[in-house]
Each structure stands twice: as structure tokens, then as C-alpha cells.
N, C-alpha and C positions, 0 to 999 in steps of 0.2 A: 033659461038656466041662470041661477044666481051663483057667482063664483067669488071665493075668498082667496086672495093671493098674498102670501106671506113673503116679505123681503123688502129691501129698500135700495137696491143697486141698479146699475145699468142693465143687468140681466133681467131684473124684474120689470123695468120700464119696457124692455123689448117684448117680454111676455105679455104685458098689459096691452101694448099696441097690437100684437097678434090676436089676442082675445077680443079686442074691440072690433075686429073685422068679422067676427063670427056671427052667423045668422041665428045661432041658437042661444046666444048670451043676451040676457036682458039687463042684468046688473053685475057690476064688478066692484068689490071692496078690496082695499089694500091695507096691509098692516106691517110696518108703519108707513111704507111708501117714502117718497121724497118730494121735493118741491115741484119737479116736473110731473110726477105722477098725480099729485094732488090737484093739478090744473085739469086733469082728465077724468078723475074718478074719486069717490070719497076715500079718504085715508084715515086710519084710526091709530092713535098713539098706543099701540100694544107691542110689547117686545116678543118677537117670535121665539125667543129662548125661554119664555115663561109659559110652560104648558097650561097651567091653570088659567092664565089670562087669555091665552088663545082659545081655550075651550069656552070660557065665559063669553068671548066675542062671537064664537060660532053659535052658541045658544041664542044670542041676540039676533044674529043675521040669518040663521038657518040656511047656510049655503048648500047647493046641490053638489058642489065640487070644491075641495080645498087644494090649492097648489102651493107646495112648499118650495121656495126658490133656493135659499142658501143651505150650505152643508151643516152649519151649526145646529139648527133645530132638528135636522134629520138624525145626526149623530146622537143628539140628546134624547131621541125617542118621541118627538112631538107627533109624528105620523101615527105611531102606535097609540098614543093617548087619544087622538082624534078618532081613530078607527074603533077603539074600545067604546067610544060614545056613539057609534053608529054613523059617522060621517064617511063619505067617499073621498079618498085622498090620493092625489098624485104625488108620490114620493115614497121611497122605501122606509121600512121600519128600522129600528136601531140595529138589528142583526145584519140586514143588508147594507146599512150605512157604514159598517165596519170596513168595507172595501176602500173607503176614503178616510175614515176616522183613524185607522191604524195601518200604516204602510207595511208593518211586519205581518199583520193579518193578511193583507192583500198579496204580499209576495209569497207567503206560505200557501195561500189559496191557488195562486198561479202554479206553484211548484207541484201541488197535489194533482192538478188537472192538466199538466203538460202544456201550459200556455207559455210561449216564449217570452222571456224577459231577461234582464241583466242578472248575473250571479250576484249574491249579496251575503252580508253577514249582519246579524242583529247584535247590537252592542249596548251594554248598560254601564260601561265604565271606560275611562281613558285607556286602560290596559287592553280592553277588548278592541278599542279603536286602533291602537298601535299594532296589535296582532293582525287585524284585518287589512290595515294599510301595507304591512310587510308582505302580504300575499299579492299585492297589486302594483301596477305601474301607473304613473301619472298620465292624465289628470285623474284626480280622486273625486268621487261623488259622495257627499255627506248629506243625509236627509234626516230631519226630525220625524219621528214616528207619527205624531198626531197632527191635528189641523194647525196650519200656520199661514193662512190667507195667501197661499201661493208663493210664499217667500222662504219656506223652510228647507231650501236646497242650496248647497254651496258646492261649486266645482272648483277644486283647489289644484294648483299646478305643482305644489311641493308638499312633502310630508308635513313640514312645520305649519304651513297654511291650513292643511286639513286638520291637524291636531288643535290649532287655535280655534278653528270653526267649531269643532266638536266640543272643546272646552267651554266656549261661549254658550252653546246649546245646553250642555249639562248644567251650566251655571244659571240658566233661567231665561235666556234671550227669547225663547218661545214658550215660556211657562212649562206646564206639565207636558206639553207636546214634545219637549226636547229631553225628557227623562230617559227615553229609549231612542237610539239612533240606528240608522242603517248606513253601512258603508257598501257601496255598489261598484261594480265594474262600470267604467265609462263606456257609453254607447255612442259611436260616431254615426252620422247620417243625417237624415232630414226628418224633422218632427211633423206630425200629422195629427189632427184632432178629428175623431169621429164622435159626434153627438148622436146618441141613439135613444129610443124609447122602448121599454120592454115591460110586459106584464108577467114575466117569469116563464113564459112559453114562447110567445112571438116576440121578435125583435125587429124594429124598423130603424133605418138610418136616415138622418138628415144630411144635408149637403156637407161633404168633407171640407174642413177648414184648416187654416194654419194660424197659430198665435205668435205673438212677438213678446217674449218674456222680459228681455233685458231692457233697461231704462233708456239706453242711448242707441243711436244709429249703429248699424253694422254689428248688432248683438253685443254691444259693449256695456259694461257697468253691472250693477247688482240685479238680481231677479226682482220682478215686480208681480203684481197680480195679473198683469197683462197690459201691454201698451197699444194693442190693436190686433186686428185679424182680417183675413180675407177668405172668401169662399166663391166657388169651389177651388180645389187645388189642381191646376192644369196637368201636372205630371202623373196623377193617380189614374191609371188606366183600368180597364175592366178586369184584366188578368190579375193585377195586384189586389184589386178590391175583392175578387173571388178568393184569393189566398188569405186575405185578412179575415174574411168571414169564416173560412174553413178552419183556420189555425187559431183564431182568437175570439171572434164574436160568438160563434156557435158553442165552442167549448166552455166559454164563460157562462152562458145560459144553462148548459147541461150541468156544469159544476154547481150552480146555485140550486138547481133541481135536485141533484144527487145529495146535497148537504141539507136539503129541506129548508132552504133560506127563501122565504117569500120575498118577491121583489116586484113592485109596481111603480115605475117612475122612470126618470132619466138615468142613463148610464153612459158616462163619458169615458171614452178610450183615448188616452194620450199615448200615441204610438211613435216609435222611431223606425224609420226605414233605413236599414244599413246600406253601405255602399254596394253590397252584393245583392240588394233588393229584397232582403228578408225583413218582414215586419216583426217588431217586438214591442211589448207593452212597457211604457215608461211608468204609467200610473193609471189607476181608475179614479174617477170622481163619481159621486152618486147624485149629481144634479147637473143641470145644463152649465156649460163653461161660461166664464166671463173673462174676456170679451167676445168669445166665439159666437155665443147666442145672438148677439147684436148683429152679426154679419149673416148668420145662417137663417134666422126666422123670416127675414124679408123674402127669402127664396122658397119658402114653403107655400104651396099653392092650394092646399086643401083647408078645411075648417079645423083650425088648431085646437079650439076648445073641444070640439067633438072627438078629435083624436086623443086628447089627454083624458077625457071622460071614459072613452072606450078602454084605454090602458088601465085606468084606476078601477074599472069594473071587471077587468080580466077578459076583455073582448077586443083586444087590439087587432086580432086577425081580420076582423070585419070592418075595420076603419079605413076609409079612403086615404091614400097616401101618395103624394106626388110633389116632386121638387121642380122648381123652375130651372131653365137652362141659362139664366142670366148670371152675372157676377155681382158680388157685394164686397165693400171695403168699409172697415170700421177703424177710425183713428181716435185714440183716447187722448184727451187733454188732462194733464195732471197739475196739481199744485207744485210750485217750486220747492225742491228739496225731497219730494217723494222719490223712493220709498223710505227715506229717512224722515226726520222731523220736518214739518211744513206748517205754514200759517193757515188759519181759516178766517172766515168772515170777510173775504175780499169780494167786492162787487164784480158781477159778470155782465157783460154787454154783448150784443150782436147775435143772440140766438134766433130772434125773429127773422133777421136778415138771412141767416144761414138756411132756415127752414122755408124761406120763400122761394128757394131754388128748386127746380124740378128734380125729383129723384133723390133729394137729400133730406135726412131727418136728424134730429138731435135728441139723444137719450140722456137723461140725467142719472148721475150716480152719487157724487158727493156734493149735493147742493141743498140749500135751505133758504127760507124767506126770513129776512130780518127787517122789521119795520116796513114791510111791503117791498123790499128790494131783494133781488136774487143774489145770493152770495155763495162762496165756496164753503163746504163743510167737511171735506174729506180729501184723501190723497188723489184718487181717481175721480175727476170732477164731472166730465162730460164725455159722451161718445158721439162723434159725427159719422153717420152711416150714409153711404151712397150706393146706389145700384146702377148697373149699366149693361149694355149688350156685350161689351168686352171688358176685360180687366182694366185696360188702360182708361176706358171711359169712366169706370167706377172710381179709380184712383184719382183722376183729375177732378171729378165732381166732389169727392170727399175732401180733398185739400182746398178746393175753392170754398167749401163750407167752413173749414177750419179757420181760414184767413178772415172770416167775418167776425169771429168770436174773440173777445179780449177780456183778460183779467190779469192783474199784477202777478208776475212770476209764472205765467202759464207755460207749460212745457209739453211738447209732443215730439214723437219721432217723425222724421221726414222720409223714412224709407219703408213704410208699411206697404206690404204686398210686392216689394221688389223681387222677392224670391219667386213669386208666381209670375211676375212680369217677364222674367227670363225664360219662362216656359220649360224649365228642366230642373232636375234635382240639384241641390246646392250642397254637395258633400264637403 
């Protein structure tokens, strides 16, 4: 099989590594890829947000399967454009991608189909926001309606902080994504990520994971695209998983079917488990999560390429599906200043030493080659991923890998997977 993989982040590098293990894959091409990916497979300087350029590349490469990694091209309709040209694509079309592309669409979808989530108001002006805040108690949750790279959520402790956040979004801090806002009830509890694959009829789950969104230890500081993740989540028992499937997963698939929304791709369920043990949806994503994918895919034991092809062809029910009983931890190294302004072009050392360790791998995200030297090129730079037979073993290996790597201003959280380490819910 010849595969074309669109994207350039740590998630795509993780997907590439999983595809390379497949017995049915002969060739993999990435567009645009990153410095780490280019050392493993041919990368093409094609913007996934340019449908014409993507189709031109597909004409040249003749892939048997196209995998679209990021949300941007999906929301733009790149999957539709490729399917219209006869290509087999893993990734939803524009209609299905609205589940992530518009939070107001997603919340209305959940409301129509009785899927538990926080109560919300859709706001298009500051007066709307003020009225929505008046109906709630702090903390207040303000969300940009559109795509914001995982950063379009503010949890405010006071009305004034909430209004200031809303004012900034309306003023353009997230571009067009902030022209419509959601004000939601705050949900207390423990967050949980379920990465799933669905062809619109069958839905399969990967190992449950937990992300760490805030930039500093102990969940302090602003939201980021994700500072690390671990999998599986020790406190998720079979009873709770069954309830999640009955109340959230299955109703979502039935809802897509009833509204005639075709869907073949990854479907991310960001969940909150309340102190009472009730699962609620925080958000949908229409692609694999980043950084959760980096921790979850090393635990998938079947042929990943074959599974994604089966999904893209509407035959997921027949695909072998098995997850390992091990643990995995992903620690993200970021540029100093992230998620605010940060420098780029800073030399990176120590990756080879980290990857020489057993059960440790390094996935690239914001890296580039400059005059033959590996340098930083983004906010989230690298993912250090380790597996182990216990969570403690995976944590220890991951942080030993992190300590090998160095670049000026490098920042990482030192408490990744601590919530899992305690072995219970952290209300």
C-alpha cells in the first residue's frame, strides 16, 4: 500500500511511526512533514490547507490511502476534494468536521441527541456575554466558537476576567474563530480523552488517555495545545466505560446517521467525569488528539494502516483491533515563552542519546533543519514517549529521555502522569 500522510506535528510523526510497522505498507509520503519525519520518509513542501496543491500531489503519488492529520484541512473540506477525485481518505468531510470546526454546532448536536454536556449560551456580542454570565456562578468558561489550536478556552474566576477574555476574542485574538463565543457552565471533575475510529457505523476505541493542558505544573498557567499525556487511565473501570459507550459514544454515531452526516475518520471525545461519576462531553475533535496520539498509538497492537484503510472504506467492523496492556507517557518539550511569543531557530542536542534508551522514542513537532543543524521552529518542539509495564516505569523512562535533550529555553512539565500515578480520580 502507498500512503500519503498530511500534517507536520508530533501527532503526524506518531502516525508515521505506527504506519511504518505495518506489513501492508510499501511507501509513505508526508506533506509537509517536519525535520524528524523527513529522516524517515519522503516529505513534500505542500500546504495541507491548499486543496488544489494536495490533489496535484495525489495525482503524482497515486496513494492507495490518504490520511489527514490536522483539523484545519478537514474543516476546509480537503477530504471532500480528495474523495471527489476518487481517492480513499481517512478523515471526515467538511460536514462531519463541523463537530470541531464550530463549538456551537457541536453543542447543538449534543443537545438534539441527548448527549450529556455542560449547559451553554451562544453569544455574538458583549451584551450576550454579560447576560450569560449573569445566569452563572464562577468559575466562568468562555470558548471561541472556531478553531484555536487548543487555546481558545478561558476559565475565569470573576465576571470582569470573563468579560475581558470575551472582549479580547471579539476583538480578534483568535481571528474569525472568536466572532462567536460560547459561555458554558463550569464542569468540575476529571478529564479523560477517548480517541476513537469510526466509519459512521462501527466505532472502535483506542486506549483511554489523559492530557495536560496547562503550561505549568499542578495545572497552573494558560491553556496550551497540550504539555503531555499518559495512557491508559487507571481509574477508568469497565462499568464507567460501558456507561460512556451507552450515553455518549453510541448516541453520537446514531446522531451522525440520523442527520445523514457521513463520517470516516478519527473522532476524539474530550470527556469530564464529574465527582458523582457521570460522564459529560467537553468537546469533540475530528482528528486524533495531540499529544494523546503520541501516548496511545504505541499501545495499539494490530496493523494500524490496515485498520485505517478499513475505516476509510467503510469496513471497520472487519478490522482486527487490539490494545496492549502496557502504559505509555508522553512529555512535551516546548520553546521558552510558549504558549505566548517564543524564539525559533535554536539548536537542539541530545535526541540520539534519548532514543538510544530502551522503550524511549522522540517524536518531532516544531523542528526544522537549518544548514544541516536541527533547530526549533515552533512552540511545541518535541515529544519524549516511553512505554513500560507499569505507569511508574513509563514515567521514569520518559523523564530520563527528557534529561538527555537540550535547547536554550526548553520548558517541560515535571508532573506528567501524576494524576494516574495516584491511582484514583483527582476531583
